[in-house]
LUMZA-768431 format. One record per residue: residue in one letter; z, x, y of N, C-alpha, C, O, CB in turn. Coordinates in Angstrom, 2 decimals. Glycine has a CB too. Layout:
+------+---------+---------+---------+---------+---------+----------+---------+---------+---------+---------+---------+---------+---------+---------+----------+
| rest |    n_up |  n_east | n_north |   ca_up | ca_east | ca_north |    c_up |  c_east | c_north |    o_up |  o_east | o_north |   cb_up | cb_east | cb_north |
+------+---------+---------+---------+---------+---------+----------+---------+---------+---------+---------+---------+---------+---------+---------+----------+
|    a |       Z |       X |       Y |       Z |       X |        Y |       Z |       X |       Y |       Z |       X |       Y |       Z |       X |        Y |
...
+------+---------+---------+---------+---------+---------+----------+---------+---------+---------+---------+---------+---------+---------+---------+----------+
//
This chain:
+------+---------+---------+---------+---------+---------+----------+---------+---------+---------+---------+---------+---------+---------+---------+----------+
| rest |    n_up |  n_east | n_north |   ca_up | ca_east | ca_north |    c_up |  c_east | c_north |    o_up |  o_east | o_north |   cb_up | cb_east | cb_north |
+------+---------+---------+---------+---------+---------+----------+---------+---------+---------+---------+---------+---------+---------+---------+----------+
|    m |  111.85 |  148.40 | -134.63 |  110.67 |  147.96 |  -135.31 |  109.49 |  148.01 | -134.33 |  109.53 |  147.42 | -133.25 |  110.87 |  146.55 |  -135.90 |
|    t |  108.47 |  148.72 | -134.73 |  107.29 |  148.84 |  -133.87 |  106.17 |  147.98 | -134.43 |  106.03 |  147.81 | -135.64 |  106.83 |  150.32 |  -133.73 |
|    t |  105.40 |  147.45 | -133.53 |  104.27 |  146.63 |  -133.96 |  103.05 |  147.54 | -134.13 |  102.86 |  148.48 | -133.35 |  103.97 |  145.49 |  -132.94 |
|    p |  102.24 |  147.27 | -135.12 |  101.06 |  148.10 |  -135.32 |  100.08 |  147.89 | -134.16 |   99.97 |  146.79 | -133.62 |  100.39 |  147.77 |  -136.68 |
|    p |   99.38 |  148.93 | -133.79 |   98.43 |  148.78 |  -132.68 |   97.30 |  147.82 | -133.08 |   96.77 |  147.87 | -134.19 |   97.84 |  150.16 |  -132.26 |
|    t |   96.98 |  146.97 | -132.16 |   95.91 |  146.02 |  -132.44 |   94.58 |  146.64 | -132.02 |   94.44 |  147.27 | -130.97 |   96.15 |  144.67 |  -131.69 |
|    t |   93.64 |  146.45 | -132.87 |   92.30 |  146.96 |  -132.56 |   91.40 |  145.76 | -132.30 |   91.17 |  144.93 | -133.18 |   91.73 |  147.86 |  -133.72 |
|    e |   90.90 |  145.70 | -131.10 |   89.99 |  144.63 |  -130.74 |   88.58 |  145.06 | -131.08 |   88.22 |  146.23 | -130.90 |   90.13 |  144.26 |  -129.25 |
|    p |   87.78 |  144.14 | -131.56 |   86.38 |  144.53 |  -131.83 |   85.71 |  144.94 | -130.53 |   85.81 |  144.25 | -129.51 |   85.60 |  143.37 |  -132.51 |
|    s |   85.04 |  146.05 | -130.59 |   84.41 |  146.54 |  -129.36 |   83.12 |  145.77 | -129.11 |   82.34 |  145.52 | -130.03 |   84.13 |  148.06 |  -129.45 |
|    a |   82.94 |  145.41 | -127.87 |   81.73 |  144.68 |  -127.49 |   80.57 |  145.67 | -127.45 |   80.76 |  146.84 | -127.15 |   81.90 |  143.97 |  -126.11 |
|    p |   79.37 |  145.19 | -127.74 |   78.23 |  146.10 |  -127.65 |   78.06 |  146.55 | -126.20 |   78.32 |  145.79 | -125.28 |   76.94 |  145.42 |  -128.16 |
|    p |   77.64 |  147.78 | -126.01 |   77.51 |  148.27 |  -124.63 |   76.44 |  147.48 | -123.88 |   75.35 |  147.21 | -124.39 |   77.17 |  149.78 |  -124.63 |
|    l |   76.78 |  147.13 | -122.64 |   75.82 |  146.40 |  -121.82 |   74.76 |  147.36 | -121.31 |   75.06 |  148.46 | -120.86 |   76.53 |  145.69 |  -120.64 |
|    r |   73.54 |  146.92 | -121.38 |   72.43 |  147.73 |  -120.92 |   72.11 |  147.33 | -119.49 |   71.77 |  146.18 | -119.23 |   71.18 |  147.56 |  -121.84 |
|    t |   72.22 |  148.25 | -118.58 |   71.92 |  147.93 |  -117.20 |   70.46 |  148.23 | -116.91 |   69.95 |  149.30 | -117.25 |   72.84 |  148.71 |  -116.25 |
|    e |   69.82 |  147.29 | -116.30 |   68.42 |  147.43 |  -115.95 |   68.31 |  147.78 | -114.47 |   69.21 |  147.48 | -113.70 |   67.63 |  146.12 |  -116.28 |
|    p |   67.21 |  148.41 | -114.07 |   67.06 |  148.80 |  -112.67 |   66.61 |  147.63 | -111.78 |   66.22 |  147.85 | -110.63 |   66.07 |  149.94 |  -112.55 |
|    y |   66.65 |  146.41 | -112.29 |   66.25 |  145.24 |  -111.52 |   67.23 |  144.11 | -111.78 |   68.04 |  144.16 | -112.71 |   64.80 |  144.80 |  -111.87 |
|    h |   67.14 |  143.08 | -110.94 |   68.00 |  141.91 |  -111.09 |   67.18 |  140.68 | -110.70 |   66.53 |  140.68 | -109.66 |   69.30 |  142.03 |  -110.21 |
|    v |   67.20 |  139.65 | -111.53 |   66.51 |  138.40 |  -111.24 |   67.58 |  137.35 | -110.97 |   68.33 |  136.98 | -111.87 |   65.55 |  137.96 |  -112.41 |
|    s |   67.64 |  136.89 | -109.73 |   68.63 |  135.88 |  -109.35 |   68.18 |  134.50 | -109.80 |   66.98 |  134.23 | -109.92 |   68.88 |  135.89 |  -107.83 |
|    r |   69.14 |  133.64 | -110.05 |   68.82 |  132.27 |  -110.44 |   68.66 |  131.40 | -109.19 |   69.08 |  131.77 | -108.09 |   69.91 |  131.68 |  -111.37 |
|    t |   68.05 |  130.24 | -109.38 |   67.87 |  129.30 |  -108.28 |   69.20 |  128.58 | -108.03 |   70.12 |  128.72 | -108.83 |   66.74 |  128.28 |  -108.59 |
|    p |   69.32 |  127.81 | -106.93 |   70.56 |  127.05 |  -106.70 |   70.89 |  126.08 | -107.83 |   72.06 |  125.73 | -108.02 |   70.46 |  126.29 |  -105.41 |
|    s |   69.89 |  125.64 | -108.58 |   70.15 |  124.73 |  -109.70 |   70.36 |  125.50 | -111.01 |   70.32 |  124.92 | -112.09 |   68.99 |  123.74 |  -109.86 |
|    l |   70.59 |  126.82 | -110.91 |   70.90 |  127.72 |  -112.02 |   69.75 |  127.88 | -113.01 |   69.98 |  128.19 | -114.18 |   72.12 |  127.23 |  -112.75 |
|    q |   68.53 |  127.67 | -112.56 |   67.35 |  127.87 |  -113.40 |   66.76 |  129.25 | -113.10 |   67.04 |  129.84 | -112.06 |   66.29 |  126.75 |  -113.15 |
|    l |   65.95 |  129.75 | -114.02 |   65.24 |  131.00 |  -113.77 |   64.10 |  130.72 | -112.80 |   63.45 |  129.68 | -112.91 |   64.72 |  131.63 |  -115.09 |
|    p |   63.84 |  131.62 | -111.85 |   62.79 |  131.38 |  -110.85 |   61.40 |  131.69 | -111.39 |   60.74 |  132.63 | -110.93 |   63.06 |  132.22 |  -109.62 |
|    i |   60.96 |  130.91 | -112.35 |   59.65 |  131.08 |  -112.99 |   58.85 |  129.80 | -112.74 |   59.29 |  128.70 | -113.07 |   59.78 |  131.37 |  -114.55 |
|    y |   57.66 |  129.97 | -112.15 |   56.88 |  128.82 |  -111.72 |   55.47 |  128.89 | -112.28 |   54.87 |  129.97 | -112.32 |   56.85 |  128.74 |  -110.19 |
|    l |   54.94 |  127.76 | -112.71 |   53.56 |  127.65 |  -113.17 |   52.69 |  127.22 | -112.00 |   53.05 |  126.31 | -111.26 |   53.43 |  126.65 |  -114.36 |
|    l |   51.55 |  127.87 | -111.83 |   50.62 |  127.55 |  -110.75 |   49.25 |  127.25 | -111.33 |   48.84 |  127.85 | -112.32 |   50.54 |  128.72 |  -109.73 |
|    a |   48.55 |  126.32 | -110.71 |   47.16 |  126.03 |  -111.06 |   46.35 |  126.21 | -109.78 |   46.59 |  125.52 | -108.79 |   46.99 |  124.58 |  -111.66 |
|    k |   45.40 |  127.11 | -109.81 |   44.57 |  127.40 |  -108.64 |   43.11 |  127.21 | -109.00 |   42.76 |  127.03 | -110.17 |   44.82 |  128.84 |  -108.11 |
|    r |   42.25 |  127.25 | -107.98 |   40.80 |  127.09 |  -108.14 |   40.45 |  125.80 | -108.86 |   39.66 |  125.80 | -109.80 |   40.22 |  128.28 |  -108.91 |
|    g |   41.04 |  124.72 | -108.42 |   40.74 |  123.43 |  -109.02 |   41.30 |  123.26 | -110.42 |   40.81 |  122.43 | -111.18 |   39.27 |  123.22 |  -109.06 |
|    g |   42.30 |  124.03 | -110.77 |   42.90 |  123.93 |  -112.09 |   42.30 |  124.87 | -113.12 |   42.71 |  124.85 | -114.28 |   42.80 |  122.55 |  -112.59 |
|    n |   41.34 |  125.70 | -112.72 |   40.70 |  126.62 |  -113.66 |   41.47 |  127.92 | -113.83 |   41.30 |  128.61 | -114.85 |   39.30 |  126.92 |  -113.21 |
|    l |   42.29 |  128.28 | -112.87 |   43.07 |  129.51 |  -112.93 |   44.54 |  129.16 | -113.06 |   45.12 |  128.56 | -112.15 |   42.82 |  130.41 |  -111.67 |
|    h |   45.14 |  129.51 | -114.16 |   46.56 |  129.24 |  -114.39 |   47.34 |  130.53 | -114.28 |   46.96 |  131.55 | -114.85 |   46.79 |  128.58 |  -115.78 |
|    q |   48.43 |  130.47 | -113.53 |   49.27 |  131.65 |  -113.31 |   50.73 |  131.28 | -113.50 |   51.12 |  130.13 | -113.35 |   49.04 |  132.24 |  -111.91 |
|    t |   51.51 |  132.28 | -113.84 |   52.96 |  132.16 |  -113.87 |   53.50 |  133.14 | -112.85 |   53.12 |  134.31 | -112.83 |   53.54 |  132.43 |  -115.31 |
|    r |   54.41 |  132.65 | -112.00 |   54.97 |  133.50 |  -110.95 |   56.48 |  133.64 | -111.17 |   57.18 |  132.66 | -111.38 |   54.68 |  132.91 |  -109.55 |
|    v |   56.96 |  134.89 | -111.12 |   58.39 |  135.19 |  -111.23 |   58.85 |  135.62 | -109.84 |   58.30 |  136.56 | -109.27 |   58.68 |  136.30 |  -112.31 |
|    k |   59.86 |  134.94 | -109.31 |   60.36 |  135.21 |  -107.96 |   61.79 |  135.75 | -108.02 |   62.37 |  135.92 | -109.09 |   60.30 |  133.94 |  -107.09 |
|    k |   62.33 |  136.01 | -106.86 |   63.74 |  136.42 |  -106.66 |   64.09 |  137.68 | -107.44 |   65.13 |  137.74 | -108.11 |   64.67 |  135.29 |  -107.08 |
|    i |   63.23 |  138.69 | -107.35 |   63.44 |  139.95 |  -108.07 |   63.99 |  140.98 | -107.09 |   63.44 |  141.17 | -106.00 |   62.11 |  140.46 |  -108.72 |
|    e |   65.06 |  141.63 | -107.47 |   65.64 |  142.71 |  -106.67 |   65.61 |  143.98 | -107.51 |   65.71 |  143.94 | -108.73 |   67.10 |  142.36 |  -106.22 |
|    g |   65.46 |  145.11 | -106.84 |   65.47 |  146.39 |  -107.55 |   64.07 |  146.83 | -107.92 |   63.11 |  146.56 | -107.21 |   66.33 |  146.29 |  -108.78 |
|    d |   63.97 |  147.52 | -109.06 |   62.71 |  148.12 |  -109.51 |   61.82 |  147.06 | -110.15 |   61.94 |  146.76 | -111.34 |   62.98 |  149.27 |  -110.52 |
|    i |   60.93 |  146.50 | -109.34 |   60.05 |  145.43 |  -109.82 |   59.03 |  145.95 | -110.82 |   58.57 |  145.20 | -111.68 |   59.33 |  144.77 |  -108.64 |
|    s |   58.68 |  147.23 | -110.72 |   57.71 |  147.82 |  -111.66 |   58.29 |  147.89 | -113.08 |   57.57 |  147.70 | -114.05 |   57.30 |  149.23 |  -111.19 |
|    a |   59.58 |  148.17 | -113.19 |   60.21 |  148.22 |  -114.51 |   60.17 |  146.84 | -115.17 |   59.91 |  146.74 | -116.37 |   61.66 |  148.71 |  -114.39 |
|    l |   60.43 |  145.79 | -114.39 |   60.36 |  144.44 |  -114.95 |   58.93 |  144.10 | -115.35 |   58.71 |  143.51 | -116.41 |   60.89 |  143.40 |  -113.93 |
|    r |   57.96 |  144.46 | -114.53 |   56.56 |  144.20 |  -114.86 |   56.18 |  144.89 | -116.17 |   55.52 |  144.29 | -117.02 |   55.64 |  144.69 |  -113.73 |
|    n |   56.60 |  146.13 | -116.33 |   56.29 |  146.87 |  -117.56 |   56.94 |  146.22 | -118.78 |   56.32 |  146.13 | -119.84 |   56.75 |  148.32 |  -117.44 |
|    q |   58.18 |  145.78 | -118.65 |   58.85 |  145.13 |  -119.77 |   58.21 |  143.79 | -120.11 |   58.06 |  143.45 | -121.29 |   60.34 |  144.92 |  -119.46 |
|    l |   57.81 |  143.03 | -119.09 |   57.12 |  141.77 |  -119.34 |   55.78 |  142.00 | -120.02 |   55.40 |  141.27 | -120.93 |   56.93 |  140.99 |  -118.03 |
|    q |   55.07 |  143.02 | -119.57 |   53.76 |  143.33 |  -120.16 |   53.91 |  143.68 | -121.63 |   53.10 |  143.24 | -122.45 |   53.09 |  144.49 |  -119.41 |
|    q |   54.92 |  144.46 | -121.97 |   55.14 |  144.83 |  -123.38 |   55.61 |  143.63 | -124.19 |   55.15 |  143.42 | -125.31 |   56.16 |  145.97 |  -123.48 |
|    a |   56.53 |  142.84 | -123.63 |   57.09 |  141.71 |  -124.38 |   56.05 |  140.63 | -124.62 |   56.04 |  140.01 | -125.69 |   58.29 |  141.13 |  -123.64 |
|    l |   55.18 |  140.39 | -123.65 |   54.17 |  139.34 |  -123.78 |   52.87 |  139.84 | -124.39 |   51.98 |  139.05 | -124.70 |   53.89 |  138.73 |  -122.43 |
|    e |   52.77 |  141.17 | -124.56 |   51.59 |  141.80 |  -125.15 |   50.32 |  141.39 | -124.40 |   49.37 |  140.88 | -124.99 |   51.46 |  141.43 |  -126.64 |
|    i |   50.32 |  141.63 | -123.09 |   49.16 |  141.30 |  -122.27 |   48.61 |  142.56 | -121.63 |   49.28 |  143.59 | -121.54 |   49.54 |  140.26 |  -121.20 |
|    d |   47.36 |  142.46 | -121.18 |   46.71 |  143.60 |  -120.54 |   47.32 |  143.87 | -119.17 |   47.90 |  142.98 | -118.55 |   45.20 |  143.36 |  -120.41 |
|    e |   47.16 |  145.10 | -118.72 |   47.68 |  145.48 |  -117.40 |   46.97 |  144.70 | -116.29 |   47.57 |  144.43 | -115.25 |   47.51 |  146.98 |  -117.18 |
|    a |   45.72 |  144.34 | -116.51 |   44.96 |  143.60 |  -115.50 |   45.46 |  142.17 | -115.34 |   45.16 |  141.53 | -114.33 |   43.48 |  143.59 |  -115.86 |
|    d |   46.20 |  141.65 | -116.30 |   46.65 |  140.25 |  -116.27 |   48.04 |  140.08 | -115.67 |   48.54 |  138.96 | -115.60 |   46.64 |  139.69 |  -117.65 |
|    i |   48.67 |  141.15 | -115.23 |   50.00 |  141.06 |  -114.63 |   50.02 |  141.93 | -113.38 |   49.78 |  143.14 | -113.45 |   51.12 |  141.49 |  -115.64 |
|    k |   50.29 |  141.32 | -112.25 |   50.24 |  142.00 |  -110.96 |   51.56 |  141.85 | -110.21 |   52.33 |  140.92 | -110.46 |   49.08 |  141.47 |  -110.10 |
|    i |   51.79 |  142.78 | -109.29 |   52.96 |  142.72 |  -108.42 |   52.46 |  142.48 | -107.00 |   51.57 |  143.18 | -106.52 |   53.81 |  144.04 |  -108.51 |
|    n |   53.03 |  141.49 | -106.33 |   52.80 |  141.30 |  -104.91 |   53.96 |  141.99 | -104.21 |   55.07 |  141.45 | -104.16 |   52.70 |  139.75 |  -104.53 |
|    q |   53.72 |  143.18 | -103.66 |   54.78 |  143.97 |  -103.05 |   55.33 |  143.33 | -101.79 |   56.49 |  143.55 | -101.44 |   54.28 |  145.37 |  -102.74 |
|    l |   54.52 |  142.55 | -101.10 |   54.98 |  141.92 |   -99.87 |   56.03 |  140.85 | -100.16 |   57.07 |  140.80 |  -99.50 |   53.80 |  141.31 |   -99.11 |
|    t |   55.76 |  139.99 | -101.14 |   56.69 |  138.91 |  -101.48 |   57.65 |  139.29 | -102.61 |   58.62 |  138.57 | -102.86 |   55.92 |  137.67 |  -101.87 |
|    r |   57.39 |  140.41 | -103.28 |   58.19 |  140.88 |  -104.42 |   58.16 |  139.86 | -105.56 |   59.18 |  139.57 | -106.18 |   59.64 |  141.15 |  -103.98 |
|    h |   56.97 |  139.33 | -105.83 |   56.74 |  138.40 |  -106.95 |   55.89 |  139.10 | -108.00 |   55.08 |  139.97 | -107.68 |   56.06 |  137.09 |  -106.46 |
|    i |   56.09 |  138.70 | -109.26 |   55.21 |  139.13 |  -110.34 |   54.33 |  137.94 | -110.70 |   54.83 |  136.84 | -110.94 |   56.03 |  139.66 |  -111.59 |
|    i |   53.02 |  138.17 | -110.73 |   52.07 |  137.11 |  -111.03 |   51.36 |  137.44 | -112.33 |   50.76 |  138.51 | -112.48 |   51.04 |  136.93 |  -109.86 |
|    i |   51.44 |  136.51 | -113.28 |   50.86 |  136.71 |  -114.61 |   49.71 |  135.73 | -114.78 |   49.90 |  134.52 | -114.63 |   51.93 |  136.54 |  -115.74 |
|    k |   48.54 |  136.24 | -115.11 |   47.39 |  135.38 |  -115.38 |   47.55 |  134.83 | -116.79 |   47.72 |  135.58 | -117.75 |   46.02 |  136.16 |  -115.23 |
|    v |   47.48 |  133.50 | -116.91 |   47.68 |  132.84 |  -118.19 |   46.32 |  132.61 | -118.83 |   45.45 |  131.98 | -118.23 |   48.46 |  131.49 |  -118.02 |
|    r |   46.14 |  133.11 | -120.03 |   44.90 |  132.89 |  -120.78 |   44.93 |  131.51 | -121.41 |   45.97 |  130.86 | -121.44 |   44.70 |  133.99 |  -121.87 |
|    t |   43.80 |  131.06 | -121.92 |   43.69 |  129.70 |  -122.44 |   44.63 |  129.44 | -123.62 |   45.15 |  128.33 | -123.76 |   42.26 |  129.42 |  -122.85 |
|    n |   44.84 |  130.42 | -124.47 |   45.68 |  130.21 |  -125.65 |   47.10 |  130.73 | -125.47 |   47.83 |  130.88 | -126.45 |   45.05 |  130.88 |  -126.86 |
|    m |   47.48 |  131.00 | -124.24 |   48.78 |  131.62 |  -123.99 |   49.56 |  130.76 | -123.00 |   49.02 |  130.33 | -121.98 |   48.62 |  133.07 |  -123.45 |
|    h |   50.80 |  130.52 | -123.30 |   51.67 |  129.81 |  -122.36 |   52.72 |  130.81 | -121.91 |   53.77 |  130.93 | -122.54 |   52.32 |  128.53 |  -123.00 |
|    a |   52.44 |  131.51 | -120.82 |   53.25 |  132.67 |  -120.44 |   54.65 |  132.31 | -119.98 |   55.58 |  133.09 | -120.21 |   52.57 |  133.42 |  -119.36 |
|    s |   54.85 |  131.16 | -119.35 |   56.17 |  130.89 |  -118.79 |   57.23 |  130.80 | -119.89 |   58.36 |  131.23 | -119.68 |   56.16 |  129.60 |  -117.99 |
|    g |   56.88 |  130.25 | -121.06 |   57.84 |  130.21 |  -122.15 |   58.23 |  131.61 | -122.60 |   59.40 |  131.88 | -122.85 |   57.28 |  129.43 |  -123.33 |
|    g |   57.26 |  132.50 | -122.69 |   57.54 |  133.88 |  -123.06 |   58.34 |  134.61 | -122.00 |   59.23 |  135.39 | -122.31 |   56.27 |  134.62 |  -123.33 |
|    v |   58.02 |  134.35 | -120.74 |   58.75 |  134.99 |  -119.64 |   60.18 |  134.50 | -119.63 |   61.10 |  135.31 | -119.50 |   58.07 |  134.70 |  -118.28 |
|    s |   60.38 |  133.20 | -119.76 |   61.74 |  132.65 |  -119.77 |   62.54 |  133.21 | -120.93 |   63.70 |  133.61 | -120.75 |   61.71 |  131.12 |  -119.86 |
|    y |   61.94 |  133.26 | -122.10 |   62.63 |  133.78 |  -123.28 |   62.99 |  135.25 | -123.08 |   64.10 |  135.67 | -123.41 |   61.77 |  133.61 |  -124.53 |
|    m |   62.06 |  136.02 | -122.54 |   62.30 |  137.44 |  -122.34 |   63.41 |  137.66 | -121.31 |   64.29 |  138.49 | -121.52 |   61.01 |  138.15 |  -121.90 |
|    l |   63.37 |  136.92 | -120.18 |   64.40 |  137.08 |  -119.16 |   65.74 |  136.55 | -119.63 |   66.77 |  137.15 | -119.31 |   63.98 |  136.38 |  -117.88 |
|    f |   65.76 |  135.46 | -120.38 |   67.02 |  134.92 |  -120.87 |   67.64 |  135.89 | -121.87 |   68.86 |  136.01 | -121.96 |   66.81 |  133.53 |  -121.51 |
|    g |   66.80 |  136.58 | -122.62 |   67.31 |  137.59 |  -123.56 |   67.91 |  138.78 | -122.84 |   68.75 |  139.49 | -123.40 |   66.20 |  138.06 |  -124.49 |
|    l |   67.50 |  139.01 | -121.62 |   68.04 |  140.13 |  -120.85 |   69.20 |  139.64 | -119.98 |   69.15 |  139.76 | -118.76 |   66.94 |  140.78 |  -119.97 |
|    r |   70.22 |  139.10 | -120.60 |   71.35 |  138.52 |  -119.87 |   72.02 |  139.52 | -118.95 |   72.57 |  139.12 | -117.92 |   72.36 |  137.97 |  -120.84 |
|    w |   71.98 |  140.78 | -119.28 |   72.64 |  141.78 |  -118.45 |   71.89 |  141.99 | -117.14 |   72.45 |  142.57 | -116.21 |   72.75 |  143.10 |  -119.20 |
|    a |   70.64 |  141.55 | -117.05 |   69.86 |  141.74 |  -115.84 |   69.71 |  140.45 | -115.03 |   69.17 |  140.47 | -113.93 |   68.50 |  142.28 |  -116.19 |
|    i |   70.18 |  139.35 | -115.58 |   70.00 |  138.05 |  -114.95 |   71.30 |  137.63 | -114.28 |   72.38 |  137.80 | -114.85 |   69.56 |  136.99 |  -115.99 |
|    g |   71.21 |  137.10 | -113.09 |   72.40 |  136.58 |  -112.41 |   72.92 |  135.36 | -113.13 |   72.15 |  134.50 | -113.55 |   72.09 |  136.22 |  -110.95 |
|    q |   74.21 |  135.28 | -113.29 |   74.81 |  134.16 |  -114.01 |   75.13 |  133.02 | -113.07 |   75.64 |  131.99 | -113.51 |   76.07 |  134.61 |  -114.74 |
+------+---------+---------+---------+---------+---------+----------+---------+---------+---------+---------+---------+---------+---------+---------+----------+
//
Protein backbone atom coordinates (compact mmCIF):
# COMPACT_ATOMS: atom_id res chain seq x y z
CA UNK A 1 0.00 0.00 0.00
CA UNK A 2 1.47 3.31 -1.07
CA UNK A 3 0.60 6.64 0.41
CA UNK A 4 -0.43 9.40 -1.95
CA UNK A 5 2.17 12.13 -2.36
CA UNK A 6 1.48 15.09 -0.17
CA UNK A 7 1.46 18.46 -1.78
CA UNK A 8 2.41 21.30 0.49
CA UNK A 9 1.17 24.74 -0.41
CA UNK A 10 4.02 26.59 -1.99
CA UNK A 11 5.14 29.72 -0.23
CA UNK A 12 5.23 32.89 -2.27
CA UNK A 13 8.71 33.54 -3.63
CA UNK A 14 10.78 35.79 -1.40
CA UNK A 15 11.86 38.99 -3.05
CA UNK A 16 15.45 39.82 -2.31
CA UNK A 17 16.33 43.46 -2.16
CA UNK A 18 19.80 44.89 -2.80
CA UNK A 19 19.83 46.40 0.72
CA UNK A 20 19.36 45.29 4.31
CA UNK A 21 18.13 47.33 7.29
CA UNK A 22 19.31 45.85 10.59
CA UNK A 23 17.23 46.17 13.73
CA UNK A 24 18.39 47.81 16.94
CA UNK A 25 19.37 45.71 20.00
CA UNK A 26 15.81 46.20 21.28
CA UNK A 27 14.50 44.73 17.97
CA UNK A 28 13.06 48.05 16.77
CA UNK A 29 13.51 49.55 13.33
CA UNK A 30 16.29 52.19 13.30
CA UNK A 31 14.00 55.11 12.40
CA UNK A 32 14.43 58.32 14.36
CA UNK A 33 12.55 61.64 14.43
CA UNK A 34 14.70 64.77 14.64
CA UNK A 35 13.79 68.39 15.33
CA UNK A 36 16.38 70.95 14.21
CA UNK A 37 16.59 74.74 13.93
CA UNK A 38 14.68 75.33 17.13
CA UNK A 39 11.99 72.82 16.21
CA UNK A 40 11.16 74.37 12.83
CA UNK A 41 12.82 71.63 10.75
CA UNK A 42 11.50 68.11 11.27
CA UNK A 43 13.36 65.16 9.81
CA UNK A 44 13.15 61.40 9.88
CA UNK A 45 16.43 59.49 9.80
CA UNK A 46 16.82 55.83 8.78
CA UNK A 47 20.04 54.22 10.03
CA UNK A 48 21.80 50.83 9.89
CA UNK A 49 21.46 50.39 6.12
CA UNK A 50 23.70 47.91 4.32
CA UNK A 51 23.92 47.37 0.59
CA UNK A 52 22.41 49.59 -2.12
CA UNK A 53 21.21 52.62 -0.17
CA UNK A 54 20.03 54.33 -3.37
CA UNK A 55 17.55 51.53 -4.06
CA UNK A 56 16.04 51.97 -0.59
CA UNK A 57 15.87 55.75 -1.07
CA UNK A 58 14.05 55.29 -4.38
CA UNK A 59 11.55 52.85 -2.86
CA UNK A 60 10.91 55.15 0.10
CA UNK A 61 10.42 58.10 -2.24
CA UNK A 62 7.84 56.18 -4.27
CA UNK A 63 6.07 54.69 -1.24
CA UNK A 64 5.82 58.01 0.61
CA UNK A 65 5.10 60.00 -2.58
CA UNK A 66 7.59 62.74 -1.78
CA UNK A 67 9.80 64.94 -3.93
CA UNK A 68 13.38 63.99 -4.65
CA UNK A 69 14.53 67.16 -2.87
CA UNK A 70 12.91 65.98 0.39
CA UNK A 71 14.87 62.73 0.72
CA UNK A 72 18.66 62.70 0.89
CA UNK A 73 21.43 60.17 1.42
CA UNK A 74 24.36 60.91 3.71
CA UNK A 75 27.00 58.71 2.07
CA UNK A 76 29.47 59.18 4.92
CA UNK A 77 27.13 57.84 7.64
CA UNK A 78 24.97 55.75 5.26
CA UNK A 79 21.76 57.33 6.62
CA UNK A 80 18.66 58.37 4.71
CA UNK A 81 17.27 61.73 5.83
CA UNK A 82 13.67 62.62 4.98
CA UNK A 83 12.38 66.17 5.37
CA UNK A 84 8.97 66.03 7.04
CA UNK A 85 6.38 68.49 5.75
CA UNK A 86 3.81 70.04 8.07
CA UNK A 87 0.98 67.68 7.08
CA UNK A 88 3.13 64.57 6.80
CA UNK A 89 4.30 62.21 9.50
CA UNK A 90 7.04 60.36 7.64
CA UNK A 91 8.24 57.97 10.32
CA UNK A 92 4.91 56.11 10.35
CA UNK A 93 5.09 55.69 6.59
CA UNK A 94 8.74 54.67 6.71
CA UNK A 95 8.08 52.11 9.45
CA UNK A 96 5.10 50.70 7.59
CA UNK A 97 7.04 50.50 4.33
CA UNK A 98 10.07 48.83 5.94
CA UNK A 99 7.94 46.44 8.01
CA UNK A 100 6.15 45.44 4.80
CA UNK A 101 9.52 44.57 3.30
CA UNK A 102 10.14 41.69 5.71
CA UNK A 103 12.51 40.03 3.27
CA UNK A 104 14.86 43.02 3.51
CA UNK A 105 14.64 43.58 7.26
CA UNK A 106 16.76 41.74 9.80
CA UNK A 107 14.65 39.62 12.09
